[in-house]
C-alpha positions as CSV (number, residue, x, y, z in Angstrom):
1,M,0.0,0.0,0.0
2,S,1.4,3.4,-0.9
3,I,1.7,6.3,1.4
4,Q,-0.9,8.3,-0.4
5,N,-3.5,5.5,0.0
6,K,-2.7,5.2,3.7
7,Y,-3.2,8.9,4.2
8,K,-6.6,8.7,2.4
9,C,-7.7,5.9,4.7
10,L,-6.7,7.9,7.7
11,I,-8.7,11.0,6.5
12,A,-11.7,9.2,5.2
13,A,-12.3,6.6,7.9
14,P,-11.5,7.8,11.4
15,L,-13.9,5.2,12.7
16,F,-11.9,2.5,10.9
17,I,-8.8,3.8,12.6
18,S,-10.4,3.6,16.0
19,M,-11.4,0.0,15.3
20,I,-7.9,-1.0,14.3
21,M,-6.4,0.6,17.4
22,N,-8.9,-1.2,19.6
23,S,-8.1,-4.5,18.1
24,G,-4.3,-4.3,18.7
25,C,-1.5,-4.2,16.1
26,N,1.0,-6.6,14.5
27,T,4.7,-5.8,13.9
28,T,4.6,-6.7,10.2
29,E,3.8,-4.3,7.5
30,S,0.9,-6.4,6.2
31,D,-1.2,-5.6,9.3
32,F,0.3,-2.3,10.5
33,Y,0.0,0.8,8.4
34,I,3.3,2.7,8.4
35,G,3.0,6.5,8.5
36,D,6.3,7.4,6.8
37,I,9.8,6.2,6.4
38,N,10.7,7.4,9.9
39,D,8.4,4.7,11.3
40,V,10.2,1.9,9.5
41,K,12.4,-0.2,11.7
42,L,15.2,-2.3,10.0
43,T,18.4,-3.2,11.9
44,T,20.4,-6.0,13.4
45,D,20.5,-7.2,17.0
46,P,23.2,-6.5,18.1
47,V,24.0,-3.8,15.6
48,I,26.8,-4.9,13.4
49,S,28.5,-3.7,10.2
50,Q,30.9,-6.6,9.8
51,L,30.7,-10.4,10.3
52,R,33.8,-12.6,10.4
53,L,33.7,-16.2,9.4
54,A,36.2,-18.9,10.3
55,A,38.4,-20.5,7.6
56,D,36.1,-23.5,7.4
57,G,33.2,-21.2,6.5
58,A,31.1,-22.5,9.3
59,E,27.6,-21.1,9.4
60,S,26.9,-17.9,11.3
61,E,23.8,-15.9,12.0
62,I,22.6,-12.3,11.7
63,K,19.4,-11.5,13.7
64,V,17.2,-9.0,11.8
65,V,14.8,-6.8,13.8
66,S,12.1,-5.2,11.5
67,N,8.5,-4.1,11.4
68,V,8.2,-4.3,7.6
69,K,8.8,-6.7,4.8
70,W,12.4,-6.8,3.6
71,E,14.5,-8.4,1.0
72,L,18.0,-9.9,1.1
73,I,20.6,-9.0,-1.6
74,P,23.1,-12.0,-1.2
75,P,26.8,-11.7,-1.1
76,E,29.2,-12.8,-3.8
77,H,31.2,-16.0,-4.0
78,P,32.5,-17.7,-1.9
79,F,29.9,-16.5,0.6
80,S,26.2,-17.7,0.7
81,A,23.3,-16.4,2.7
82,S,19.6,-17.3,3.3
83,A,16.8,-15.9,5.4
84,T,14.4,-17.8,7.6
85,S,11.7,-15.0,7.1
86,T,11.6,-11.7,5.3
87,E,8.5,-10.3,7.1
88,G,9.3,-8.6,10.3
89,N,11.9,-10.2,12.5
90,G,14.1,-12.9,10.9
91,I,17.4,-14.7,10.9
92,I,19.9,-14.6,8.1
93,K,22.3,-17.5,7.9
94,V,25.7,-16.9,6.3
95,W,28.3,-19.5,5.3
96,S,31.2,-20.0,3.0
97,I,33.3,-22.7,1.4
98,N,36.6,-23.8,3.0
99,N,39.3,-21.2,2.7
100,I,42.4,-23.4,2.0
101,N,44.4,-20.5,0.6
102,T,46.5,-19.5,3.6
103,A,47.3,-16.1,2.0
104,A,43.8,-14.9,1.0
105,T,41.1,-13.3,3.1
106,P,37.9,-13.3,1.1
107,T,35.5,-10.3,1.5
108,S,32.0,-9.6,0.3
109,E,28.9,-7.7,1.3
110,L,25.3,-8.5,1.9
111,T,22.5,-6.0,1.9
112,V,19.1,-6.1,3.6
113,R,16.5,-3.5,2.2
114,A,12.9,-2.7,3.2
115,V,10.3,-3.4,0.6
116,D,8.7,-0.2,-0.7
117,F,11.1,1.8,1.4
118,Y,14.4,1.4,-0.5
119,E,15.9,4.2,1.4
120,K,15.8,2.0,4.4
121,Y,18.6,-0.6,4.3
122,F,21.7,-1.9,6.0
123,K,24.9,-3.6,4.8
124,V,27.1,-6.1,6.5
125,T,30.6,-6.7,5.3
126,L,31.6,-10.4,5.3
127,I,35.2,-11.4,5.9
128,Q,36.6,-15.0,5.9
129,Q,39.7,-15.7,7.8
130,Q,42.7,-17.3,6.1
131,L,43.6,-20.9,7.0
132,L,45.6,-20.9,10.2
133,F,46.4,-24.0,12.3
134,Q,49.5,-24.1,14.6
135,M,50.6,-24.1,18.2
136,G,52.0,-21.0,19.9
137,D,55.7,-20.5,20.4
138,N,55.9,-21.7,24.0
139,D,57.7,-24.9,25.1
140,Y,55.5,-27.2,27.1
141,D,57.9,-30.2,27.6
142,G,58.9,-29.2,31.1
143,I,57.9,-31.1,34.2
144,T,55.6,-29.7,36.9
145,Q,55.9,-30.3,40.7
146,Q,54.0,-33.0,42.5
147,E,51.7,-30.5,44.3
148,G,50.1,-29.6,41.0
149,G,50.0,-26.5,38.9
150,N,48.8,-25.0,35.6
151,V,50.1,-23.8,32.2
152,D,48.5,-21.8,29.4
153,I,48.7,-23.5,26.0
154,M,48.4,-21.1,23.1
155,I,46.7,-22.1,19.8
156,K,46.4,-20.2,16.5
157,S,43.5,-21.9,14.7
158,S,40.9,-20.5,12.3
159,I,39.2,-23.9,12.0
160,D,37.6,-26.1,14.6
161,W,40.2,-28.0,16.6
162,K,40.7,-30.7,19.2
163,F,43.5,-32.3,21.2
164,D,44.3,-36.0,20.5
165,I,45.4,-37.3,24.0
166,T,47.6,-40.3,24.5
167,G,47.6,-41.7,28.0
168,N,45.4,-41.4,31.1
169,S,44.3,-37.8,31.4
170,D,42.3,-38.1,34.7
171,W,45.0,-36.0,36.4
172,I,44.7,-32.9,34.2
173,K,41.9,-30.6,33.4
174,L,41.6,-28.5,30.2
175,E,39.7,-25.2,30.2
176,P,37.5,-24.5,28.3
177,G,38.0,-28.1,27.0
178,A,39.8,-30.5,24.8
179,E,38.2,-29.1,21.6
180,G,36.9,-25.8,20.4
181,K,35.8,-23.5,17.6
182,G,38.2,-21.7,15.2
183,S,38.8,-18.1,16.1
184,W,40.3,-14.9,14.6
185,D,42.1,-14.4,17.9
186,D,44.7,-16.5,19.7
187,I,43.1,-19.3,21.7
188,T,44.2,-20.0,25.2
189,V,43.7,-23.4,26.8
190,K,44.5,-23.6,30.5
191,V,45.9,-27.0,31.6
192,T,45.6,-27.7,35.4
193,W,47.5,-30.6,37.0
194,T,46.0,-32.2,40.1
195,P,48.4,-33.2,42.9
196,N,50.3,-36.5,42.3
197,Y,49.5,-38.8,45.2
198,T,51.4,-41.7,43.6
199,T,55.1,-42.5,43.9
200,S,55.5,-42.7,40.2
201,P,55.9,-39.8,37.7
202,R,53.3,-39.4,35.1
203,D,52.8,-37.9,31.6
204,I,50.5,-37.6,28.7
205,T,51.0,-36.7,25.1
206,L,48.8,-34.1,23.3
207,R,48.6,-33.2,19.7
208,L,46.6,-30.5,18.0
209,V,44.5,-31.8,15.1
210,P,41.5,-30.5,13.1
211,L,38.2,-31.4,14.5
212,D,37.0,-32.3,10.9
213,Q,39.3,-34.9,9.3
214,K,38.7,-33.5,5.9
215,W,41.2,-30.7,6.6
216,L,43.9,-33.4,6.7
217,E,43.0,-34.3,3.1
218,Q,43.2,-30.7,2.0
219,G,46.8,-30.3,3.2
220,V,46.5,-29.2,6.8
221,T,49.5,-30.6,8.8
222,P,49.0,-31.0,12.5
223,P,51.9,-29.6,14.6
224,D,54.2,-32.0,16.5
225,P,52.9,-33.6,19.6
226,F,54.1,-32.4,23.0
227,V,54.3,-34.0,26.4
228,L,53.0,-32.8,29.8
229,R,54.9,-34.3,32.7
230,Q,54.5,-34.3,36.5
231,E,57.0,-35.5,39.0
232,A,56.4,-38.4,41.4
233,G,54.8,-37.8,44.8
234,T,57.1,-38.2,47.7
235,L,56.6,-39.7,51.2
236,P,56.9,-37.6,54.3
237,T,60.5,-36.8,55.3
238,D,62.5,-35.4,58.2
239,I,60.5,-37.4,60.7
240,V,62.1,-37.0,64.1
241,L,60.9,-38.1,67.6
242,N,62.0,-36.1,70.6
243,T,61.4,-37.2,74.2
244,S,61.6,-35.4,77.5
245,E,62.3,-36.9,80.9
246,A,60.1,-40.0,81.4
247,E,57.7,-40.3,84.3
248,K,56.3,-43.5,85.8
249,T,53.4,-43.9,83.4
250,Y,53.9,-41.3,80.7
251,I,56.5,-39.6,78.6
252,P,56.2,-36.1,77.1
253,M,57.2,-36.2,73.4
254,S,57.2,-34.2,70.2
255,I,57.3,-35.3,66.6
256,Q,58.3,-33.2,63.7
257,Y,58.0,-34.0,60.0
258,S,57.8,-32.5,56.5
259,S,55.5,-33.4,53.6
260,K,54.5,-32.1,50.2
261,S,51.1,-33.7,50.3
262,P,48.2,-33.6,52.8
263,I,48.8,-35.6,56.1
264,E,46.2,-38.2,56.9
265,K,47.5,-39.5,60.2
266,V,50.4,-39.4,62.6
267,E,51.0,-42.4,64.8
268,L,53.5,-44.2,67.1
269,E,54.5,-47.9,67.1
270,V,55.1,-48.7,70.7
271,I,56.9,-51.9,71.7
272,N,57.2,-53.0,75.3
273,I,60.6,-54.6,75.4
274,S,59.9,-56.5,78.7
275,Q,57.1,-58.5,77.1
276,I,57.8,-61.9,75.5
277,D,55.4,-61.1,72.6
278,Q,56.8,-57.8,71.4
279,Q,54.1,-56.8,69.0
280,P,53.8,-53.1,68.4
281,N,50.9,-51.1,69.8
282,I,49.7,-48.4,67.4
283,V,49.0,-45.1,69.1
284,T,47.4,-42.2,67.2
285,V,49.0,-38.8,67.8
286,P,46.3,-36.1,68.3
287,N,46.3,-33.1,66.0
288,N,46.9,-30.2,68.4
289,Y,46.8,-27.6,65.6
290,G,43.0,-27.6,65.4
291,G,40.9,-28.2,62.4
292,D,40.3,-31.5,60.7
293,N,43.7,-32.0,59.1
294,Y,47.2,-32.2,60.3
295,P,49.6,-29.6,58.9
296,E,51.7,-30.7,56.0
297,S,54.8,-29.7,57.9
298,G,55.0,-29.2,61.6
299,N,56.0,-30.1,65.1
300,I,53.3,-31.8,67.3
301,N,53.6,-32.0,71.1
302,F,51.8,-34.8,72.9
303,T,52.1,-37.1,75.9
304,L,52.4,-40.9,75.5
305,D,50.5,-42.2,78.5
306,N,49.1,-45.5,80.0
307,L,52.6,-46.9,80.2
308,E,54.0,-49.4,82.8
309,P,56.3,-48.0,85.5
310,G,60.0,-48.9,85.2
311,T,59.6,-50.4,81.7
312,P,61.8,-49.9,78.6
313,Y,60.0,-49.2,75.3
314,I,61.0,-48.9,71.7
315,I,59.0,-46.1,70.0
316,T,58.9,-45.4,66.3
317,P,57.2,-42.4,64.7
318,V,55.0,-43.1,61.7
319,V,53.5,-40.4,59.4
320,T,51.0,-41.2,56.6
321,S,50.2,-38.8,53.8
322,K,48.0,-39.1,50.7
323,V,51.1,-40.5,48.9
324,G,52.0,-43.2,51.5
325,T,53.5,-44.0,54.9
326,A,57.0,-43.3,56.2
327,K,58.7,-44.0,59.5
328,G,61.3,-42.1,61.4
329,E,64.2,-43.4,63.5
330,S,63.1,-45.5,66.5
331,K,64.0,-44.5,70.1
332,R,64.4,-46.5,73.3
333,V,63.0,-44.9,76.3
334,Q,62.2,-46.1,79.8
335,T,59.6,-45.0,82.3
336,R,60.5,-44.4,86.0
337,G,59.6,-47.1,88.4
338,D,60.7,-50.0,90.6
339,L,62.4,-51.9,87.8
340,I,63.8,-55.1,89.1
341,F,67.2,-55.7,87.6
342,N,70.3,-57.7,88.2
343,Y,73.4,-55.9,89.4
344,P,76.6,-56.5,87.4
345,T,78.3,-59.9,87.8
346,L,81.9,-61.0,87.5
347,D,82.0,-63.1,84.4
348,T,85.7,-63.8,84.2
349,C,88.5,-63.6,86.8
350,N,92.0,-64.8,85.8
351,I,94.8,-64.0,88.3
352,S,98.4,-65.3,87.7
353,P,100.7,-64.4,90.7
354,E,104.4,-64.2,90.2
355,E,107.2,-63.8,92.8
356,T,107.2,-60.0,92.8
357,G,104.2,-59.2,90.5
358,V,100.9,-60.4,89.3
359,N,99.0,-60.7,85.9
360,A,95.2,-60.5,85.9
361,F,92.2,-60.2,83.6
362,F,88.6,-59.3,84.7
363,K,85.3,-59.1,82.9
364,T,82.0,-58.0,84.2
365,I,78.5,-58.1,82.5
366,S,75.8,-55.6,83.5
367,E,72.1,-55.0,82.8
368,I,72.5,-51.4,83.9
369,E,74.6,-48.8,82.2
370,L,78.2,-48.9,83.4
371,T,80.1,-45.6,83.7
372,S,83.3,-47.1,85.2
373,F,84.9,-50.4,86.2
374,K,87.7,-49.8,88.8
375,V,90.2,-52.4,90.0
376,S,92.5,-51.6,93.0
377,L,95.5,-53.7,94.1
378,C,95.6,-53.8,97.9
379,Q,97.8,-55.1,100.7
380,A,96.4,-57.3,103.4
381,D,96.2,-54.2,105.7
382,N,93.9,-52.6,103.0
383,T,96.5,-50.2,101.8
384,V,95.8,-49.4,98.1
385,L,99.0,-49.9,96.0
386,N,97.6,-49.0,92.6
387,T,94.3,-48.5,90.8
388,Q,93.3,-49.1,87.2
389,Y,90.1,-48.5,85.1
390,G,88.7,-51.0,82.6
391,K,87.3,-50.5,79.1
392,I,83.5,-50.4,78.8
393,T,81.6,-51.5,75.8
394,S,77.9,-52.1,75.1
395,V,75.6,-54.5,73.3
396,L,73.1,-52.8,70.9
397,D,69.6,-53.8,70.0
398,Q,67.9,-53.2,66.6
399,T,67.5,-49.5,67.3
400,N,71.3,-49.1,68.1
401,T,70.3,-48.6,71.7
402,P,72.6,-50.2,74.4
403,I,70.8,-53.0,76.2
404,S,73.7,-54.4,78.2
405,W,77.2,-53.4,79.1
406,I,80.6,-55.1,79.4
407,G,83.6,-54.0,81.5
408,E,87.0,-55.5,80.8
409,L,90.4,-54.9,82.4
410,T,93.8,-56.4,81.8
411,W,96.0,-55.6,84.8
412,D,99.2,-53.7,84.0
413,N,101.8,-55.4,86.1
414,N,103.9,-52.3,87.1
415,V,103.9,-52.6,90.9
416,K,106.7,-54.6,92.6
417,L,105.3,-57.0,95.2
418,L,106.9,-59.1,97.9
419,Q,107.1,-62.8,97.4
420,N,105.1,-65.2,99.4
421,T,102.8,-62.4,100.5
422,D,99.0,-62.0,100.6
423,Y,97.3,-59.4,98.4
424,Y,93.9,-58.8,97.0
425,F,92.0,-57.0,94.2
426,E,89.0,-54.8,94.9
427,L,86.5,-54.6,92.0
428,T,84.3,-51.5,92.1
429,I,81.4,-50.8,89.8
430,T,79.8,-47.4,89.0
431,G,76.6,-47.3,86.9
432,N,73.3,-45.5,86.2
433,D,70.2,-46.4,88.2
434,P,67.5,-47.3,85.6
435,N,64.8,-46.4,88.1
436,R,66.1,-42.9,88.3
437,P,66.7,-41.6,84.8
438,D,68.3,-38.3,85.7
439,V,71.7,-36.8,86.3
440,Q,71.9,-37.9,89.9
441,N,71.4,-41.6,89.2
442,S,74.8,-43.2,90.1
443,I,75.0,-46.6,91.6
444,Q,78.4,-47.7,93.2
445,Y,79.1,-50.9,94.9
446,T,81.9,-53.4,95.3
447,L,81.7,-56.2,92.8
448,G,84.1,-58.4,94.9
449,Y,87.5,-59.0,96.5
450,E,89.8,-61.4,94.7
451,H,92.7,-62.6,96.9
452,F,96.0,-64.1,95.8
453,T,99.5,-64.9,97.2
454,T,102.7,-64.2,95.4
455,L,105.0,-67.0,94.7
456,F,108.1,-68.0,96.8
457,R,111.4,-69.2,95.4
458,L,114.8,-69.9,97.1
459,P,117.9,-69.0,95.1
460,E,119.6,-72.0,93.5
461,Q,123.1,-73.0,94.6
462,D,125.8,-70.5,93.5
463,D,122.9,-68.1,92.5
464,N,123.3,-64.9,94.4
465,H,121.1,-62.7,92.1
466,P,118.1,-61.1,93.6
467,I,114.6,-62.3,92.8
468,N,112.9,-59.9,90.4
């Protein structure tokens, strides 16, 4: 309908206009009478003047917003376009053929024009990207730490792409994903490693390939594959058990450790040495840091209680992380108490008197710690002629802790004695009281008195030399 006819209808039939207004209106020109060109709506949503297509020519859409009939003047080759509707609002679909010429950037233009209002139109410039398919310049073949991390992978691709992945990829996450659309801009894929809670290193291989295999037939060459690596998880380290002075039924302790993965539990293996069946008792160390989890590295103070008085124990610290379990060095500790023990005994006593001297060897075995083994040579009137100290060694258990002590002395015959005379050796022991594990815990007592008589010899005839 022309503008002149519309104006005639408006002048001649005001009643008809009122009826139309009362019945509502439609957004298309067939039901709504446009007053003049200023009332014509014809645009895109959003408003654009340019549309970029990927190198594969994948279909893209232009949303047309209009209140009149309109027509589409299509673009030139290699572009194509079609409209879903040309009355009122509609969608224009635009596509192209594959652009396998890496040097060319095809360009054309489509026009949308209002029917009967040729002054009302808009144009959209179409540009198709040249073929681009390659990785960025970064080197991704490094190794990441066991705690996890991330790296940004750069892609330059004007066609739809994906990563072919070789290996188990459960431990990595790709954002926004392992495949995507071609883009005019550089594409960033963030790779995030989860922590490695295994004791083995791990890796996967990725290769950028076209999502549509037809591009391989048209000469697209995928870039070389690259490897993402992660180091192995490690067990807790630097596990050290420290003990304070033991009481009768408890021992104040602390345990320190270091870990690169979350700690699940801290324990002690406690063995009562005095029992025949020396099976370890597992004791859980409380988390005194607060919260649900132990710190990954720390020093935990605690008290090991419910112990037997006067009893030796072997205690081993055990720390378990998400990677696994590790043990620290064992310690031998003993509670205070009325420990029943045997005093040192004389194991060997060999005395060989001579006319004016004596040779001797002594050996003692002790359940308590020896600090000295003293042997004194005495006359019958208790006068001490000489004193010597023996050598002390120890017998170790599996934790390298002494469990028994040995004192040995070979007498140095450097004192001239009288022949046919009575003498004796006094054997004195000094040790540590196991029931009093402190600095004032010495035990001293006489192990025994070993008597002997020097030999007697008359000079032979014509022998006037003194007896040595």
